[in-house]
LUMLUMMAR-101495 format. One record per residue (C-alpha): x, y, z; residue in three letters. Coordinates in nm, 4 decimals. Example, Ala and Ser with C-alpha at 12.3 -4.5 7.8 and 13.67 -1.06 7.14 Angstrom:
REC        x        y        z res
REC   1.2300  -0.4500   0.7800 ala
REC   1.3670  -0.1060   0.7140 ser
END
This chain:
REC        x        y        z res
REC  -9.0255  14.1151   4.4580 met
REC  -9.3617  14.1274   4.6338 thr
REC  -9.6491  13.9333   4.4772 his
REC -10.0137  13.9378   4.5787 ser
REC -10.1307  13.6208   4.7461 leu
REC -10.4198  13.4256   4.5972 asp
REC -10.6409  13.3498   4.8977 ser
REC -10.7904  13.0409   4.7365 ala
REC -10.4457  12.8973   4.6690 val
REC -10.3217  12.9820   5.0186 val
REC -10.6266  12.8280   5.1840 arg
REC -10.5964  12.5116   4.9749 ser
REC -10.2793  12.4288   5.1684 his
REC -10.4618  12.4273   5.5057 phe
REC -10.7081  12.1371   5.5409 pro
REC -10.8468  12.2535   5.8772 ala
REC -10.9880  12.5644   5.7098 leu
REC -11.2336  12.3442   5.5208 his
REC -11.3623  12.1263   5.8059 val
REC -11.7149  12.2324   5.8945 gln
REC -11.8594  12.2607   6.2426 arg
REC -12.2340  12.2752   6.2947 asn
REC -12.2803  12.3051   5.9210 gly
REC -12.0522  12.6061   5.8697 val
REC -11.6848  12.6664   5.8069 thr
REC -11.5145  12.8174   6.1136 pro
REC -11.3422  13.1535   6.0976 val
REC -11.0044  13.1245   6.2681 phe
REC -10.9291  13.4646   6.4178 phe
REC -10.7503  13.3056   6.7155 asp
REC -10.4173  13.2937   6.5312 asn
REC -10.2062  13.4763   6.7937 pro
REC -10.2800  13.1836   7.0260 ala
REC -10.1905  12.9262   6.7617 gly
REC -10.2249  12.8865   6.3873 thr
REC -10.3600  12.6127   6.1644 gln
REC -10.1029  12.4065   5.9749 val
REC -10.0529  12.3301   5.6053 pro
REC -10.0864  11.9746   5.4790 gln
REC  -9.7101  11.9442   5.4408 arg
REC  -9.6689  11.9859   5.8177 val
REC  -9.9210  11.7100   5.8836 ile
REC  -9.7418  11.4901   5.6309 asp
REC  -9.4016  11.5627   5.7850 ala
REC  -9.5175  11.4691   6.1349 val
REC  -9.6877  11.1469   6.0261 ser
REC  -9.4061  11.0695   5.7835 gly
REC  -9.1553  11.0832   6.0659 tyr
REC  -9.3384  10.8049   6.2490 tyr
REC  -9.3523  10.5967   5.9333 leu
REC  -8.9952  10.6401   5.8117 lys
REC  -8.7516  10.7430   6.0859 met
REC  -8.8984  10.6966   6.4320 asn
REC  -8.5852  10.6464   6.6421 ala
REC  -8.3788  10.8138   6.9102 asn
REC  -8.0706  11.0175   6.8320 ser
REC  -7.7165  10.8873   6.8006 gly
REC  -7.7698  10.5320   6.6778 gly
REC  -7.5593  10.3573   6.4145 ala
REC  -7.8662  10.2336   6.2251 phe
REC  -8.0651  10.3872   5.9400 ala
REC  -8.3712  10.5272   6.1165 thr
REC  -8.1624  10.6967   6.3834 ser
REC  -7.9289  10.8445   6.1243 arg
REC  -8.2243  10.9650   5.9172 asp
REC  -8.3791  11.1232   6.2251 ser
REC  -8.0553  11.3032   6.3097 asp
REC  -8.0221  11.4229   5.9504 ala
REC  -8.3763  11.5594   5.9617 met
REC  -8.3033  11.7556   6.2806 val
REC  -7.9882  11.9011   6.1268 ser
REC  -8.1771  11.9966   5.8113 ala
REC  -8.4524  12.1617   6.0144 thr
REC  -8.1965  12.3558   6.2123 arg
REC  -8.0456  12.4829   5.8863 glu
REC  -8.3892  12.5903   5.7642 lys
REC  -8.4605  12.7821   6.0842 ile
REC  -8.1211  12.9513   6.0580 ala
REC  -8.2150  13.0698   5.7076 arg
REC  -8.5585  13.1809   5.8285 phe
REC  -8.4024  13.3969   6.1015 leu
REC  -8.0823  13.4729   5.9054 asn
REC  -7.8642  13.3367   6.1831 ala
REC  -7.4931  13.3152   6.1125 asn
REC  -7.4921  12.9403   6.1781 ser
REC  -7.7346  12.6573   6.2495 ser
REC  -7.5298  12.6043   6.5661 lys
REC  -7.7022  12.9173   6.6990 glu
REC  -8.0471  12.7534   6.6791 ile
REC  -8.1816  12.5748   6.9875 val
REC  -8.5054  12.3773   6.9538 ile
REC  -8.7181  12.3120   7.2621 gly
REC  -9.0727  12.2440   7.3792 pro
REC  -9.1905  12.6061   7.3743 asn
REC  -9.0665  12.9631   7.4049 met
REC  -9.1543  12.9919   7.7735 thr
REC  -8.9498  12.6888   7.8764 thr
REC  -8.6548  12.8053   7.6680 leu
REC  -8.6696  13.1548   7.8156 asn
REC  -8.6726  13.0210   8.1710 phe
REC  -8.3632  12.8150   8.0830 ala
REC  -8.1988  13.1216   7.9321 leu
REC  -8.2834  13.3443   8.2278 ser
REC  -8.1513  13.0881   8.4739 arg
REC  -7.8231  13.0673   8.2837 ala
REC  -7.7854  13.4449   8.2571 leu
REC  -7.8640  13.4762   8.6280 ala
REC  -7.5373  13.2991   8.7059 gln
REC  -7.3487  13.5940   8.5532 thr
REC  -7.5301  13.8577   8.7634 leu
REC  -7.4787  14.0013   9.1114 ser
REC  -7.7123  14.1564   9.3661 ala
REC  -7.7953  14.5106   9.2622 gly
REC  -7.7565  14.4459   8.8893 asp
REC  -8.0523  14.5626   8.6821 glu
REC  -8.2930  14.4214   8.4249 ile
REC  -8.5122  14.6350   8.1976 val
REC  -8.8570  14.4996   8.1027 leu
REC  -9.1594  14.6513   7.9271 thr
REC  -9.5279  14.6958   8.0038 arg
REC  -9.6025  14.5540   7.6593 met
REC  -9.4615  14.2034   7.6856 asp
REC  -9.6247  13.8639   7.7154 his
REC  -9.5497  13.7196   8.0578 asp
REC  -9.3173  13.4616   7.9020 ala
REC  -9.0714  13.7484   7.8568 asn
REC  -9.1459  13.8978   8.1980 val
REC  -9.1853  13.6202   8.4561 ala
REC  -8.8480  13.4499   8.3854 pro
REC  -8.6707  13.7797   8.4550 trp
REC  -8.8815  13.8646   8.7590 leu
REC  -8.7962  13.5222   8.8965 arg
REC  -8.4205  13.5647   8.8674 ile
REC  -8.4517  13.9178   9.0048 ala
REC  -8.6146  13.7702   9.3129 gln
REC  -8.3589  13.4901   9.3365 asp
REC  -8.0490  13.7069   9.2849 arg
REC  -8.1493  14.0388   9.4413 gly
REC  -8.1696  14.2250   9.1106 leu
REC  -8.3472  14.5524   9.0380 thr
REC  -8.6186  14.5584   8.7708 val
REC  -8.6874  14.8762   8.5766 arg
REC  -8.9912  14.9172   8.3522 trp
REC  -9.0392  15.0740   8.0093 val
REC  -9.3822  15.2333   7.9649 asp
REC  -9.6136  15.2598   7.6628 ile
REC  -9.7659  15.5659   7.4986 ile
REC -10.1438  15.5665   7.4639 glu
REC -10.3693  15.5450   7.2697 pro
REC -10.1532  15.3840   7.0003 glu
REC  -9.9743  15.1674   7.2565 cys
REC  -9.6253  15.2205   7.1210 thr
REC  -9.3172  15.1695   7.3336 leu
REC  -9.1911  15.4825   7.5090 asp
REC  -8.8268  15.4902   7.4024 leu
REC  -8.7612  15.7895   7.6269 asp
REC  -8.8566  15.5767   7.9260 ser
REC  -8.6267  15.3036   7.7919 leu
REC  -8.3347  15.5457   7.7835 glu
REC  -8.4242  15.6668   8.1326 ala
REC  -8.4341  15.3098   8.2662 ala
REC  -8.0754  15.2340   8.1673 leu
REC  -7.7925  15.2741   8.4182 thr
REC  -7.4358  15.1554   8.4537 glu
REC  -7.5739  14.8431   8.6246 arg
REC  -7.8143  14.7422   8.3452 thr
REC  -7.7270  14.3870   8.2397 lys
REC  -8.0320  14.2654   8.0451 ile
REC  -8.2915  14.4393   7.8277 val
REC  -8.5868  14.2183   7.7293 ala
REC  -8.8573  14.3369   7.4903 thr
REC  -9.1200  14.1973   7.2612 val
REC  -9.0829  14.2415   6.8850 his
REC  -9.4574  14.2518   6.8166 ala
REC  -9.7178  14.2683   7.0913 ser
REC  -9.9475  13.9672   7.1203 asn
REC -10.2149  14.2079   7.2448 ala
REC -10.2095  14.5484   7.0752 val
REC -10.0070  14.4339   6.7734 gly
REC  -9.7394  14.7047   6.7915 thr
REC  -9.4121  14.6269   6.6130 ile
REC  -9.1267  14.7681   6.8175 asn
REC  -8.8113  14.9227   6.6624 pro
REC  -8.5900  14.6404   6.7808 ile
REC  -8.2838  14.7385   6.5767 arg
REC  -8.2858  15.0738   6.7536 gln
REC  -8.3465  14.9073   7.0893 ile
REC  -8.0569  14.6678   7.0235 ala
REC  -7.8261  14.9639   6.9661 gln
REC  -7.9472  15.1287   7.2869 ile
REC  -7.8963  14.8079   7.4865 ala
REC  -7.5533  14.7493   7.3344 lys
REC  -7.4451  15.1052   7.4173 ala
REC  -7.5424  15.0354   7.7788 ala
REC  -7.3402  14.7125   7.7803 gly
REC  -7.6504  14.4956   7.8267 ala
REC  -7.7633  14.1712   7.6693 tyr
REC  -8.0714  14.2138   7.4491 tyr
REC  -8.3393  13.9421   7.4497 val
REC  -8.6217  13.9593   7.1930 val
REC  -8.9568  13.7803   7.2105 asp
REC  -9.0455  13.7298   6.8429 ala
REC  -9.3323  13.4873   6.8954 val
REC  -9.5917  13.7218   6.7453 gln
REC  -9.3728  13.8716   6.4754 ser
REC  -9.2426  13.5482   6.3220 ala
REC  -9.5679  13.4634   6.1354 pro
REC  -9.6058  13.8152   5.9991 his
REC  -9.2768  13.9920   5.9186 val
REC  -8.9252  13.8951   5.8080 pro
REC  -8.6730  13.8476   6.0895 ile
REC  -8.2999  13.9021   6.0472 asp
REC  -8.1141  13.8460   6.3731 val
REC  -7.7846  13.9673   6.2282 gln
REC  -7.9375  14.2955   6.1142 ala
REC  -8.1225  14.3355   6.4440 ile
REC  -7.8084  14.2854   6.6480 gly
REC  -7.9812  14.1050   6.9339 cys
REC  -7.8062  13.8559   7.1582 asp
REC  -8.1027  13.6200   7.1884 phe
REC  -8.4356  13.5842   7.0082 leu
REC  -8.7154  13.3391   7.0782 leu
REC  -9.0190  13.2289   6.8799 cys
REC  -9.2738  12.9472   6.8646 ser
REC  -9.3394  12.7253   6.5635 ala
REC  -9.7073  12.6768   6.6445 tyr
REC  -9.7560  13.0497   6.5939 lys
REC  -9.6087  13.0280   6.2412 phe
REC  -9.8096  12.7353   6.1019 phe
REC  -9.6069  12.4554   6.2567 gly
REC  -9.6446  12.2137   6.5494 pro
REC  -9.5954  12.2917   6.9171 his
REC  -9.2246  12.3640   6.9519 ala
REC  -9.0101  12.6571   7.0612 gly
REC  -8.6978  12.8096   6.9093 ile
REC  -8.4134  13.0023   7.0710 leu
REC  -8.1572  13.1888   6.8649 tyr
REC  -7.8458  13.2828   7.0577 gly
REC  -7.5096  13.4225   6.9593 arg
REC  -7.2739  13.1269   6.9369 tyr
REC  -7.0184  13.2689   7.1786 asp
REC  -7.2873  13.3154   7.4414 leu
REC  -7.4438  12.9732   7.3874 leu
REC  -7.0952  12.8260   7.4263 ala
REC  -6.9922  13.0192   7.7362 ser
REC  -7.3059  13.0540   7.9481 leu
REC  -7.3663  12.7842   8.2129 pro
REC  -7.6280  12.5584   8.0554 ala
REC  -7.8136  12.3158   8.2821 tyr
REC  -7.7723  11.9693   8.1340 lys
REC  -7.7104  11.6039   8.2098 val
REC  -7.3430  11.5066   8.2166 arg
REC  -7.3311  11.2636   7.9206 pro
REC  -7.4961  11.5056   7.6770 ser
REC  -7.2990  11.7027   7.4212 asn
REC  -7.1395  12.0160   7.5692 asp
REC  -7.1248  12.2279   7.2527 val
REC  -7.3987  12.4553   7.1138 pro
REC  -7.6759  12.4061   7.0432 pro
REC  -7.6946  12.0597   7.2001 tyr
REC  -7.5919  12.1691   7.5504 arg
REC  -7.9166  12.3696   7.5647 trp
REC  -8.1429  12.0894   7.4435 glu
REC  -8.2172  11.8847   7.7531 thr
REC  -8.3725  11.5416   7.7246 gly
REC  -8.5080  11.3611   7.4209 thr
REC  -8.6907  11.6064   7.1940 pro
REC  -9.0161  11.5532   7.0057 ala
REC  -8.8474  11.4571   6.6785 phe
REC  -9.1778  11.4278   6.4934 glu
REC  -9.2602  11.7888   6.5798 leu
REC  -8.9166  11.9033   6.4660 ile
REC  -8.9957  11.7436   6.1298 ala
REC  -9.3128  11.9507   6.1228 gly
REC  -9.1208  12.2671   6.2081 val
REC  -8.8990  12.2130   5.9063 gly
REC  -9.2037  12.1757   5.6834 ala
REC  -9.3575  12.4943   5.8254 ala
REC  -9.0401  12.6915   5.7547 val
REC  -9.0327  12.5511   5.4005 asp
REC  -9.3874  12.6764   5.3520 tyr
REC  -9.3059  13.0268   5.4767 leu
REC  -8.9875  13.0558   5.2718 leu
REC  -9.1741  12.9485   4.9582 glu
REC  -9.4706  13.1782   5.0247 thr
REC  -9.2448  13.4753   5.0977 gly
REC  -9.2677  13.6908   5.4078 met
REC  -9.2854  14.0094   5.1991 glu
REC  -9.5956  13.8726   5.0256 asn
REC  -9.7505  13.7877   5.3614 ile
REC  -9.6818  14.1395   5.4921 val
REC  -9.8556  14.3070   5.1970 ala
REC -10.1568  14.0759   5.2126 his
REC -10.2023  14.1131   5.5874 glu
REC -10.1792  14.4917   5.5789 gln
REC -10.4720  14.4899   5.3371 asp
REC -10.6666  14.2560   5.5663 leu
REC -10.6024  14.4507   5.8864 val
REC -10.7051  14.7778   5.7188 ala
REC -11.0418  14.6202   5.6401 his
REC -11.0741  14.4842   5.9940 leu
REC -11.0044  14.8271   6.1442 ile
REC -11.2607  14.9807   5.9066 asp
REC -11.5194  14.7317   6.0301 val
REC -11.4439  14.7821   6.3987 leu
REC -11.4472  15.1603   6.3717 glu
REC -11.7938  15.1420   6.2156 ser
REC -11.9427  14.9613   6.5172 ile
REC -12.0938  15.1846   6.7826 arg
REC -11.9307  15.1513   7.1232 gly
REC -11.6138  14.9787   6.9987 val
REC -11.2780  15.1156   7.1051 arg
REC -10.9505  14.9858   6.9619 ile
REC -10.6234  14.9934   7.1552 ala
REC -10.3285  15.0277   6.9210 gly
REC -10.2238  15.1799   6.5907 ile
REC -10.5163  15.2478   6.3550 thr
REC -10.3562  15.5009   6.1196 asp
REC -10.3814  15.3375   5.7767 arg
REC -10.0520  15.5003   5.6763 ala
REC  -9.8702  15.3265   5.9629 arg
REC  -9.9971  14.9713   5.9362 leu
REC  -9.6383  14.8641   5.8711 asn
REC  -9.5805  14.9398   6.2400 gln
REC  -9.8191  14.6697   6.3562 arg
REC  -9.9065  14.3058   6.2957 val
REC -10.2685  14.2150   6.2088 pro
REC -10.3642  14.1519   6.5709 thr
REC -10.6299  14.3963   6.6924 val
REC -10.7802  14.4275   7.0399 val
REC -11.0969  14.6126   7.1261 phe
REC -11.3543  14.6714   7.3947 ser
REC -11.7247  14.7392   7.3408 met
REC -11.9428  14.9474   7.5629 glu
REC -12.2060  14.7428   7.7425 gly
REC -12.0450  14.4023   7.6887 tyr
REC -11.7656  14.2097   7.8562 thr
REC -11.4931  14.0555   7.6388 pro
REC -11.6164  13.7097   7.7338 thr
REC -11.9732  13.7913   7.6280 glu
REC -11.8514  13.9066   7.2877 ile
REC -11.6254  13.6029   7.2373 ala
REC -11.9040  13.3644   7.3354 glu
REC -12.1483  13.5419   7.1034 his
REC -11.9083  13.5088   6.8109 leu
REC -11.8326  13.1455   6.8945 ala
REC -12.2011  13.0636   6.8387 lys
REC -12.1423  13.1618   6.4761 ser
REC -11.8171  12.9578   6.4672 glu
REC -11.6055  13.2729   6.4656 ile
REC -11.3093  13.2152   6.6935 tyr
REC -11.1592  13.5115   6.8774 val
REC -10.9832  13.5422   7.2125 trp
REC -11.0821  13.7273   7.5258 asp
REC -10.9037  13.8083   7.8509 gly
REC -10.5417  13.9142   7.8879 asn
REC -10.3688  13.6441   7.6750 tyr
REC -10.0865  13.6498   7.9347 tyr
REC -10.0155  14.0141   7.8439 ala
REC -10.0926  14.1041   8.2032 val
REC  -9.8781  14.4168   8.2217 glu
REC -10.0367  14.5982   7.9301 ile
REC -10.3896  14.5080   8.0348 met
REC -10.3167  14.6472   8.3806 ala
REC -10.1609  14.9550   8.2195 arg
REC -10.4751  15.0070   8.0066 leu
REC -10.6964  14.9501   8.3112 asn
REC -10.8661  14.6486   8.1548 lys
REC -10.9062  14.4007   8.4436 pro
REC -11.1265  14.1772   8.2265 asp
REC -10.8950  14.2108   7.9289 gly
REC -11.0157  14.2850   7.5773 met
REC -11.1399  14.1004   7.2697 val
REC -10.8564  13.9985   7.0376 arg
REC -10.9010  13.9420   6.6650 val
REC -10.5824  13.7953   6.5230 gly
REC -10.5553  13.7592   6.1480 leu
REC -10.3222  13.5394   5.9450 ala
REC -10.2464  13.5402   5.5742 his
REC -10.4993  13.2603   5.5169 tyr
REC -10.7870  13.4786   5.6389 asn
REC -11.0049  13.6697   5.3931 thr
REC -11.2104  13.9841   5.3475 his
REC -11.5199  13.7634   5.3385 ala
REC -11.4389  13.6271   5.6841 glu
REC -11.3997  13.9797   5.8183 ile
REC -11.7387  14.0660   5.6669 asp
REC -11.8880  13.7610   5.8374 arg
REC -11.7386  13.8844   6.1652 phe
REC -11.8988  14.2257   6.1030 ala
REC -12.2387  14.0669   6.0451 glu
REC -12.2111  13.8649   6.3655 ala
REC -12.1093  14.1733   6.5630 met
REC -12.4186  14.3448   6.4257 gly
REC -12.6339  14.0765   6.5862 arg
REC -12.4936  14.1125   6.9362 ile
END
């Protein structure tokens, strides 16, 4: 059952939201680049150093406690993503590093002339790894376009891009720029019918909507804990049979079964403890509650932006279709560069992003060489903060 979130209660969990700068409380609208963390995450990270700071595999108490914590965190992530097993959860330094490792492994199964399908919507972390192996292995890259002005994925161009040589389809779940949520269950069916692996970048969707990898039917899905109120760590879900059979690059003494064969080197155990605490927070808060609250917030943000002369939004603005986007909104404003707007807002301690945010393909597609201004909401943001943003925009 969906329950409305009490903003005061939500915000009480996040100490950084109450730390003043220059006499005012900052407005964190930079959430797509990284979120603030609840106190329990801070406690979990510091508690690790106090109670179980040891390397893995020892016979003594702190090492065993550390290993137990990692296993427990893996189980929590599996529940968060509805993976079939915690053995399908790989934890690494970040999504980009994990995706390069995945692409390099998949490359070993491909031959010159095989094809990869990418989109004009994706963050470069789900583009560059595939372009690199295409260059290395002599592969063909085919592109899926977007439909303006709502910046939705053109599924007709996806169908047209598929051939008998398509081996990998890689798409974003939710755009880190325009906020579009793609129909990934449908895309998974299309990719499967073509005999291709399907790789999903869920970095921007994980903080905002429920994810069910079994229902999606993807082969791989990646996300980043620091985008869903945790520390800087990356997560790779992979089907167990694929994690077991693909050629993972690893040192010889390390465990050769999933997920360990994909986790190279000594991990940041303290951050893994924080990831577990972040997942606990999300599971307790309820993703359905977050969805409802954020749809209300983004409707207000779009109302504000549409009332400002010279502002143009790229993405879905139809209030009846806000369930097809996350609360990340990009805009341009006539007469001002994105950097000028971001710097103006920063003077009022309102934190937004400008540029391309590594979404280089879509910014090129929209003919925005300087990028756009990005306002990225999270469930701890408020109507009052959006009103403060509106007032600051009125002073530009």
